[in-house]
ROZAMI-531649 format. One record per residue: x, y, z of N, C-alpha, C, O, CB in turn; residue in three letters. Coordinates in pm, whole numbers, padded with zeros to 5 digits, always signed. Glycine has a CB too. Layout:
BEGIN
XYZXYZXYZXYZXYZala/...
//
This chain:
BEGIN
+01643-04336+02413+01672-04233+02315+01548-04215+02226+01485-04311+02183+01798-04270+02231unk/+01517-04091+02199+01407-04057+02109+01461-04037+01968+01567-03979+01947+01332-03930+02157unk/+01385-04086+01876+01426-04071+01736+01314-03998+01661+01198-04040+01667+01457-04211+01670unk/+01349-03890+01592+01250-03812+01518+01216-03885+01387+01304-03926+01312+01303-03669+01489unk/+01085-03898+01363+01041-03965+01242+01010-03866+01129+01003-03904+01012+00918-04050+01272unk/+00991-03740+01165+00959-03638+01065+01087-03600+00990+01191-03574+01050+00896-03512+01131unk/+01077-03599+00861+01192-03563+00779+01215-03412+00785+01120-03334+00792+01172-03610+00631unk/+01339-03373+00781+01375-03231+00778+01313-03164+00656+01268-03050+00664+01528-03213+00776unk/+01309-03234+00544+01251-03176+00422+01102-03146+00440+01051-03049+00385+01271-03273+00302unk/+01032-03230+00519+00890-03203+00547+00874-03078+00633+00782-02998+00612+00826-03324+00618unk/+00963-03062+00728+00960-02942+00813+00989-02818+00729+00924-02715+00746+01064-02954+00930unk/+01085-02829+00639+01117-02716+00551+00999-02679+00463+00972-02560+00442+01239-02749+00464unk/+00928-02777+00412+00811-02751+00328+00703-02677+00407+00643-02582+00356+00754-02883+00273unk/+00680-02720+00530+00580-02653+00615+00622-02509+00640+00539-02418+00633+00561-02729+00749unk/+00749-02488+00670+00798-02351+00695+00782-02263+00571+00744-02147+00583+00946-02354+00737unk/+00809-02319+00454+00791-02244+00330+00644-02211+00306+00612-02100+00263+00847-02325+00211unk/+00555-02306+00335+00412-02281+00322+00369-02170+00418+00291-02082+00381+00331-02410+00350unk/+00419-02174+00539+00382-02072+00638+00431-01934+00594+00360-01835+00612+00441-02108+00776unk/+00550-01928+00538+00603-01800+00490+00517-01745+00377+00488-01626+00374+00749-01816+00443unk/+00475-01833+00284+00388-01790+00175+00253-01741+00227+00200-01640+00181+00367-01904+00074unk/+00198-01814+00323+00069-01774+00381+00081-01638+00448-00006-01552+00430+00021-01879+00482unk/+00186-01619+00525+00203-01490+00593+00218-01378+00491+00159-01271+00508+00326-01494+00687unk/+00296-01401+00386+00313-01300+00281+00179-01266+00216+00148-01149+00195+00412-01350+00175unk/+00099-01368+00186-00034-01346+00126-00122-01261+00219-00191-01171+00174-00104-01482+00097unk/-00118-01290+00347-00201-01216+00443-00156-01070+00455-00239-00980+00463-00195-01284+00581unk/-00026-01048+00455+00025-00909+00460-00020-00835+00334-00065-00721+00343+00181-00907+00473unk/-00007-00898+00219-00047-00835+00093-00197-00803+00095-00237-00693+00056-00014-00926-00028unk/-00278-00897+00139-00423-00873+00146-00455-00753+00234-00537-00669+00198-00496-00998+00199unk/-00391-00745+00350-00415-00633+00442-00365-00501+00382-00430-00397+00397-00348-00659+00577unk/-00250-00505+00315-00197-00383+00253-00289-00334+00141-00305-00213+00124-00057-00408+00199unk/-00348-00426+00066-00439-00385-00041-00561-00316+00019-00604-00212-00031-00483-00508-00125unk/-00616-00371+00125-00731-00306+00191-00691-00169+00245-00768-00074+00237-00785-00395+00306unk/-00572-00161+00299-00520-00036+00354-00503+00069+00243-00535+00186+00263-00386-00059+00425unk/-00452+00026+00127-00436+00118+00014-00572+00168-00035-00585+00284-00073-00361+00047-00102unk/-00673+00081-00034-00807+00124-00072-00859+00230+00026-00926+00326-00015-00904+00003-00076unk/-00828+00214+00153-00867+00314+00253-00795+00446+00227-00853+00554+00240-00837+00264+00396unk/-00667+00437+00190-00591+00558+00155-00661+00632+00043-00682+00754+00050-00446+00523+00114unk/-00696+00559-00062-00758+00619-00179-00888+00690-00141-00913+00803-00184-00785+00513-00286unk/-00969+00624-00062-01096+00685-00021-01072+00813+00059-01138+00914+00037-01178+00586+00062unk/-00976+00807+00151-00944+00924+00231-00893+01039+00143-00941+01152+00153-00839+00889+00338unk/-00797+01008+00057-00736+01111-00027-00837+01174-00123-00837+01295-00144-00620+01053-00107unk/-00923+01091-00178-01023+01141-00274-01127+01230-00207-01181+01321-00269-01092+01023-00342unk/-01155+01204-00081-01257+01282-00009-01198+01392+00078-01271+01461+00148-01341+01191+00076unk/-01067+01408+00073-00998+01507+00154-01037+01648+00108-01023+01682-00009-00844+01488+00146unk/-01086+01727+00201-01122+01865+00166-01017+01964+00216-01048+02082+00238-01259+01900+00223unk/-00893+01916+00233-00785+02001+00282-00727+02096+00179-00640+02177+00212-00676+01915+00335unk/-00773+02087+00057-00726+02178-00047-00836+02191-00153-00924+02106-00164-00591+02127-00112unk/-00828+02300-00228-00922+02321-00338-00850+02286-00468-00740+02336-00494-00976+02470-00341unk/-00911+02202-00547-00851+02157-00672-00929+02219-00788-01040+02175-00819-00850+02000-00682unk/-00871+02320-00849-00941+02395-00954-00954+02319-01087-01055+02329-01156-00870+02526-00978unk/-00848+02243-01122-00849+02174-01251-00885+02026-01240-00926+01964-01339-00714+02188-01318unk/-00869+01969-01122-00890+01825-01103-00762+01745-01114-00761+01627-01080-00989+01774-01202unk/-00654+01806-01160-00530+01732-01180-00469+01682-01048-00426+01567-01041-00429+01818-01251unk/-00466+01767-00946-00405+01725-00821-00482+01609-00758-00422+01508-00722-00397+01842-00723unk/-00612+01621-00745-00692+01514-00686-00686+01388-00772-00683+01277-00719-00839+01559-00668unk/-00684+01404-00903-00675+01287-00993-00541+01216-00979-00531+01096-01008-00696+01331-01138unk/-00438+01287-00936-00304+01229-00924-00283+01156-00792-00177+01097-00771-00200+01336-00939unk/-00382+01160-00703-00369+01096-00572-00408+00949-00579-00508+00914-00642-00456+01168-00467unk/-00329+00865-00516-00361+00723-00515-00264+00646-00430-00175+00702-00365-00363+00668-00655unk/-00281+00516-00432-00197+00428-00351-00177+00296-00423-00252+00260-00514-00259+00405-00211unk/-00074+00225-00380-00046+00095-00440+00029+00006-00345+00079+00050-00242+00032+00112-00569unk/+00036-00121-00382+00108-00221-00304+00210-00287-00395+00181-00322-00509+00010-00327-00242unk/+00330-00303-00342+00441-00363-00416+00488-00489-00345+00481-00500-00223+00558-00262-00429unk/+00535-00584-00424+00601-00702-00369+00728-00723-00449+00724-00756-00567+00508-00828-00374unk/+00840-00704-00382+00971-00720-00445+00983-00643-00576+01014-00699-00681+00999-00867-00470unk/+00958-00514-00567+00974-00420-00678+00871-00437-00790+00889-00385-00900+01111-00434-00736unk/+00765-00509-00762+00660-00529-00863+00530-00471-00809+00485-00507-00700+00643-00680-00899unk/+00469-00382-00884+00341-00324-00846+00234-00431-00863+00208-00476-00975+00307-00197-00931unk/+00172-00473-00752+00072-00580-00760-00069-00529-00738-00166-00602-00763+00104-00688-00657unk/-00083-00405-00692-00216-00345-00677-00202-00194-00688-00109-00135-00633-00282-00385-00542unk/-00294-00133-00758-00298+00013-00769-00443+00059-00759-00534-00004-00813-00233+00061-00902unk/-00463+00169-00690-00595+00231-00692-00614+00290-00832-00516+00305-00905-00610+00341-00579unk/-00736+00323-00870-00762+00355-01012-00717+00492-01062-00716+00514-01183-00906+00344-01037unk/-00680+00585-00975-00645+00720-01020-00754+00776-01111-00728+00828-01219-00508+00719-01093unk/-00876+00764-01062-00992+00810-01139-00982+00960-01167-00944+01038-01080-01123+00780-01065unk/-01016+00999-01288-01008+01138-01329-01120+01220-01267-01237+01182-01270-01014+01149-01481unk/-01082+01333-01209-01176+01428-01148-01176+01555-01234-01070+01601-01275-01138+01460-00998unk/-01291+01610-01260-01306+01728-01346-01235+01704-01478-01268+01610-01551-01249+01855-01276unk/-01137+01790-01510-01060+01773-01635-00919+01725-01605-00824+01763-01675-01055+01906-01713unk/-00904+01641-01503-00772+01604-01454-00710+01479-01512-00647+01403-01439-00777+01589-01313unk/-00727+01455-01641-00670+01333-01700-00517+01333-01691-00455+01228-01677-00715+01319-01846unk/-00457+01450-01701-00311+01459-01686-00270+01414-01546-00169+01346-01529-00260+01603-01713unk/-00349+01453-01446-00320+01414-01309-00327+01263-01289-00243+01206-01221-00417+01481-01215unk/-00426+01200-01350-00438+01054-01340-00314+00986-01396-00260+00893-01335-00563+01005-01416unk/-00269+01032-01511-00151+00975-01575-00026+00997-01489+00054+00906-01470-00132+01035-01714unk/-00011+01119-01439+00106+01152-01355+00106+01068-01227+00212+01024-01182+00106+01302-01320unk/-00011+01046-01169-00021+00965-01047+00022+00822-01071+00098+00765-00992-00163+00968-00994unk/-00026+00763-01178+00013+00625-01212+00164+00615-01232+00228+00521-01185-00061+00577-01339unk/+00220+00713-01303+00364+00712-01329+00443+00730-01199+00545+00664-01179+00402+00823-01429unk/+00396+00817-01112+00466+00841-00984+00466+00713-00900+00567+00679-00837+00399+00956-00906unk/+00355+00643-00900+00348+00518-00823+00443+00414-00882+00519+00351-00808+00203+00464-00821unk/+00440+00397-01012+00527+00299-01076+00674+00332-01054+00757+00241-01045+00497+00291-01226unk/+00707+00460-01047+00846+00502-01028+00903+00456-00893+01025+00452-00876+00856+00654-01039unk/+00817+00422-00799+00863+00377-00667+00901+00230-00664+00956+00183-00565+00755+00402-00565unk/+00873+00158-00770+00891+00012-00770+01030-00032-00726+01041-00120-00640+00864-00042-00908unk/+01134+00026-00780+01270-00017-00746+01305+00004-00600+01390-00067-00547+01370+00057-00831unk/+01240+00099-00534+01269+00125-00393+01208+00018-00302+01233+00017-00182+01215+00262-00353unk/+01129-00072-00359+01063-00174-00278+01122-00314-00299+01063-00414-00257+00915-00176-00310unk/+01237-00320-00364+01299-00449-00391+01324-00524-00260+01379-00469-00165+01431-00431-00469unk/+01283-00651-00258+01309-00735-00141+01209-00721-00028+01232-00772+00082+01443-00707-00090unk/+01099-00652-00052+01000-00635+00056+00860-00611+00000+00841-00589-00120+01040-00518+00146unk/+00765-00617+00089+00628-00582+00059+00610-00439+00109+00649-00408+00222+00523-00682+00124unk/+00551-00353+00027+00536-00213+00068+00405-00156+00015+00354-00198-00088+00655-00129+00018unk/+00353-00059+00089+00236+00018+00046+00283+00162+00032+00359+00211+00116+00114+00005+00147unk/+00239+00227-00072+00280+00365-00094+00161+00449-00135+00068+00401-00200+00391+00373-00201unk/+00165+00577-00097+00067+00676-00143+00143+00779-00224+00258+00810-00193-00011+00744-00022unk/+00080+00831-00326+00146+00933-00409+00051+01047-00442-00071+01031-00446+00199+00871-00537unk/+00112+01160-00466+00047+01274-00529+00134+01300-00651+00245+01352-00639+00035+01403-00432unk/+00085+01265-00768+00167+01266-00888+00200+01402-00946+00296+01415-01022+00101+01189-00989unk/+00124+01503-00911+00152+01635-00967+00272+01696-00895+00281+01692-00773+00028+01729-00955unk/+00365+01753-00974+00489+01804-00916+00468+01920-00819+00559+01951-00741+00581+01848-01026unk/+00355+01983-00821+00331+02096-00731+00260+02057-00601+00228+02144-00520+00250+02201-00803unk/+00235+01929-00581+00164+01883-00460+00239+01923-00333+00177+01966-00236+00146+01730-00464unk/+00371+01908-00333+00450+01944-00214+00441+02093-00186+00435+02135-00070+00598+01903-00233unk/+00441+02174-00292+00429+02318-00275+00294+02354-00212+00287+02443-00127+00446+02390-00410unk/+00189+02287-00255+00056+02312-00198+00059+02285-00049+00000+02360+00029-00051+02223-00268unk/+00127+02179-00008+00135+02148+00136+00227+02245+00209+00191+02297+00315+00183+02005+00156unk/+00345+02270+00154+00445+02350+00225+00416+02499+00225+00415+02562+00331+00579+02327+00164unk/+00393+02555+00109+00379+02700+00097+00237+02746+00125+00214+02844+00196+00421+02746-00041unk/+00142+02674+00070+00002+02713+00089-00057+02652+00216-00174+02676+00249-00081+02672-00032unk/+00025+02573+00288-00015+02504+00412-00150+02434+00400-00236+02446+00488-00021+02603+00526unk/-00168+02361+00292-00288+02282+00270-00252+02135+00290-00135+02097+00282-00348+02307+00126unk/-00351+02054+00315-00329+01911+00339-00359+01831+00213-00473+01824+00169-00416+01861+00456unk/-00255+01772+00155-00272+01686+00038-00255+01539+00082-00348+01460+00069-00171+01723-00075unk/-00138+01505+00134-00110+01369+00180-00076+01360+00329-00093+01254+00390+00004+01312+00100unk/-00029+01468+00386+00033+01463+00519-00058+01406+00628-00011+01323+00707+00075+01601+00558unk/-00182+01446+00636-00266+01394+00744-00288+01244+00730-00294+01173+00830-00402+01467+00746unk/-00299+01195+00608-00315+01051+00588-00185+00978+00620-00189+00868+00675-00358+01021+00443unk/-00071+01038+00587+00058+00976+00620+00070+00959+00771+00111+00853+00819+00175+01061+00566unk/+00034+01061+00845+00040+01053+00992-00056+00946+01043-00022+00869+01132+00005+01191+01055unk/-00174+00941+00985-00272+00841+01024-00219+00700+00995-00238+00609+01076-00406+00865+00949unk/-00152+00682+00882-00097+00552+00846+00011+00507+00945+00020+00389+00978-00039+00557+00704unk/+00091+00600+00993+00192+00565+01092+00127+00506+01216+00178+00411+01275+00277+00689+01131unk/+00013+00562+01256-00060+00511+01373-00127+00377+01344-00144+00296+01436-00164+00613+01419unk/-00165+00352+01221-00238+00231+01184-00147+00112+01153-00194-00001+01153-00325+00259+01066unk/-00020+00135+01126+00070+00031+01075+00075-00093+01165+00062-00205+01116+00210+00087+01058unk/+00092-00075+01294+00101-00190+01384-00028-00271+01382-00024-00394+01385+00132-00144+01528unk/-00142-00205+01377-00270-00275+01372-00289-00354+01244-00344-00464+01245-00383-00177+01387unk/-00242-00298+01133-00251-00368+01004-00167-00496+01010-00211-00602+00965-00203-00277+00887unk/-00047-00486+01064+00039-00605+01074-00020-00707+01171-00008-00828+01149+00180-00564+01119unk/-00081-00660+01278-00146-00751+01373-00261-00827+01307-00276-00947+01328-00199-00673+01496unk/-00341-00757+01227-00451-00825+01155-00396-00930+01059-00450-01040+01048-00536-00721+01077unk/-00288-00896+00990-00226-00992+00897-00176-01114+00974-00191-01227+00928-00110-00926+00819unk/-00118-01092+01089-00067-01203+01171-00180-01293+01219-00168-01415+01214+00013-01150+01291unk/-00288-01233+01266-00403-01313+01312-00462-01395+01197-00495-01512+01214-00512-01221+01374unk/-00475-01332+01082-00529-01401+00964-00438-01519+00927-00486-01628+00896-00544-01303+00844unk/-00306-01496+00930-00211-01602+00897-00219-01717+00998-00214-01834+00960-00067-01546+00892unk/-00231-01683+01126-00242-01786+01229-00362-01877+01203-00352-01999+01217-00254-01722+01368unk/-00473-01818+01165-00593-01898+01135-00566-01992+01018-00608-02107+01019-00714-01805+01104unk/-00497-01943+00918-00466-02027+00801-00362-02134+00835-00366-02244+00779-00416-01941+00685unk/-00269-02104+00926-00169-02203+00967-00237-02324+01028-00193-02437+01007-00069-02141+01067unk/-00341-02302+01102-00411-02412+01170-00471-02511+01071-00496-02626+01106-00521-02357+01259unk/-00493-02467+00948-00551-02556+00846-00445-02643+00777-00479-02733+00701-00624-02473+00741unk/-00320-02615+00804-00212-02696+00739-00212-02838+00790-00129-02919+00747-00073-02632+00764unk/
//
């Protein structure tokens, strides 16, 4: 008969460490992904922004269990300080929808952003959203590989 010498509590501790490591790796990858969103959105020439408010309201963030843990800067463009403020508020407003999970979100804080896309058929967020759908599996794969490397150090 074989008898296990490892305590169940030790196994539980290792599992908890692995879960924390995986969570950290997912968050790190999501933060990098949000930075890519910001760069794309800021350089998007799919619409003309006369006041700077719409472009200033574009940004992304990462949430962990309803807490905003990373936000792009919502840097003001032209005279778009109102847009920067609206963007930050729009991102924060999503916090409750992320309870119990890690999430990345992109926002266009100005209330007319959807109209610009729908009626004026301009690209504000849509092309990046589609691109993100294609990138999601790769982002999770990178997080998994990074976590595996860290698991080996346990």
